[in-house]
C-alpha positions as CSV (number, residue, x, y, z in Angstrom):
1,M,0.0,0.0,0.0
2,Q,1.2,3.5,-0.8
3,I,-0.2,6.8,0.5
4,T,0.3,10.0,-1.4
5,V,-0.7,13.4,0.0
6,Y,-1.1,16.2,-2.5
7,S,-0.8,19.5,-0.7
8,T,-0.1,23.2,-0.9
9,P,2.3,25.2,1.3
10,K,-0.2,27.4,3.2
11,C,-2.9,24.7,3.7
12,V,-3.8,24.0,7.3
13,Q,-5.6,20.8,6.5
14,C,-2.6,19.6,4.6
15,K,-0.4,20.2,7.6
16,L,-2.8,18.4,9.9
17,T,-2.9,15.4,7.5
18,K,0.9,15.1,7.2
19,G,1.3,15.7,10.9
20,W,-1.1,12.9,11.7
21,L,0.8,10.5,9.5
22,D,4.2,11.7,10.8
23,E,3.1,11.3,14.5
24,R,2.3,7.7,13.8
25,G,5.4,7.0,11.8
26,I,3.4,6.2,8.7
27,T,5.3,6.4,5.4
28,Y,3.8,8.5,2.7
29,R,4.8,10.4,-0.4
30,A,4.2,14.2,-0.2
31,V,3.6,16.2,-3.4
32,D,3.5,20.0,-3.3
33,L,1.0,21.0,-5.9
34,S,2.4,24.5,-6.2
35,K,5.6,22.9,-7.6
36,H,4.1,20.2,-9.8
37,P,1.4,21.5,-12.2
38,E,1.1,18.1,-13.9
39,D,0.0,16.6,-10.5
40,L,-2.4,19.5,-10.0
41,E,-4.0,18.7,-13.3
42,A,-4.3,15.0,-12.3
43,V,-5.9,15.9,-9.0
44,Q,-8.3,18.2,-10.7
45,A,-9.2,15.5,-13.2
46,L,-10.3,13.4,-10.2
47,G,-12.7,16.2,-9.4
48,Y,-10.9,17.9,-6.5
49,A,-10.5,21.6,-6.2
50,S,-9.2,21.7,-2.5
51,A,-6.2,20.3,-0.8
52,P,-5.1,18.0,0.6
53,V,-6.0,15.2,-1.6
54,V,-5.0,11.8,-0.2
55,I,-4.7,8.8,-2.5
56,V,-4.3,5.4,-1.0
57,N,-3.1,2.7,-3.5
58,L,-4.0,-0.6,-2.0
59,G,-1.6,-2.6,-4.2
60,D,-3.7,-3.0,-7.3
61,T,-3.7,-0.1,-9.7
62,M,-7.5,-0.5,-10.0
63,D,-7.9,-0.5,-6.2
64,E,-7.3,3.0,-4.9
65,K,-9.2,5.2,-2.6
66,H,-9.0,9.0,-2.5
67,W,-10.5,11.9,-0.7
68,Y,-9.8,15.5,0.2
69,G,-9.4,17.3,3.5
70,F,-8.1,16.2,6.9
71,R,-10.0,12.9,7.5
72,P,-8.6,11.1,10.5
73,D,-11.4,8.6,10.2
74,L,-10.3,7.5,6.8
75,L,-6.6,7.8,7.7
76,T,-7.2,5.5,10.6
77,E,-9.2,3.0,8.5
78,F,-6.5,2.6,5.9
79,T,-3.4,2.8,8.1
80,T,-5.0,0.2,10.5
81,N,-5.4,-2.1,7.5
82,Q,-1.8,-1.4,6.5
83,E,-0.6,-2.4,10.0
84,A,-2.7,-5.5,10.0
85,A,-1.3,-6.6,6.7
86,A,2.3,-6.1,7.8
């Protein structure tokens, strides 16, 4: 499983999301949308206009979950599954 957090520099919810993951020692890939316009276009193509956008790839390219905003409920759900699978 891979977690990617697409964020912007001044986004409070982005900082909360990354801080939540950092506090728990969960590995993720951080992408700054202000520096990667191609990723911004990809996130917008998914229908998102706000950050952060979190994408959890569950191992199969067809099996990924995504959402926007600081969602500790979803972060807990997917990181608990990650820990159980380890």
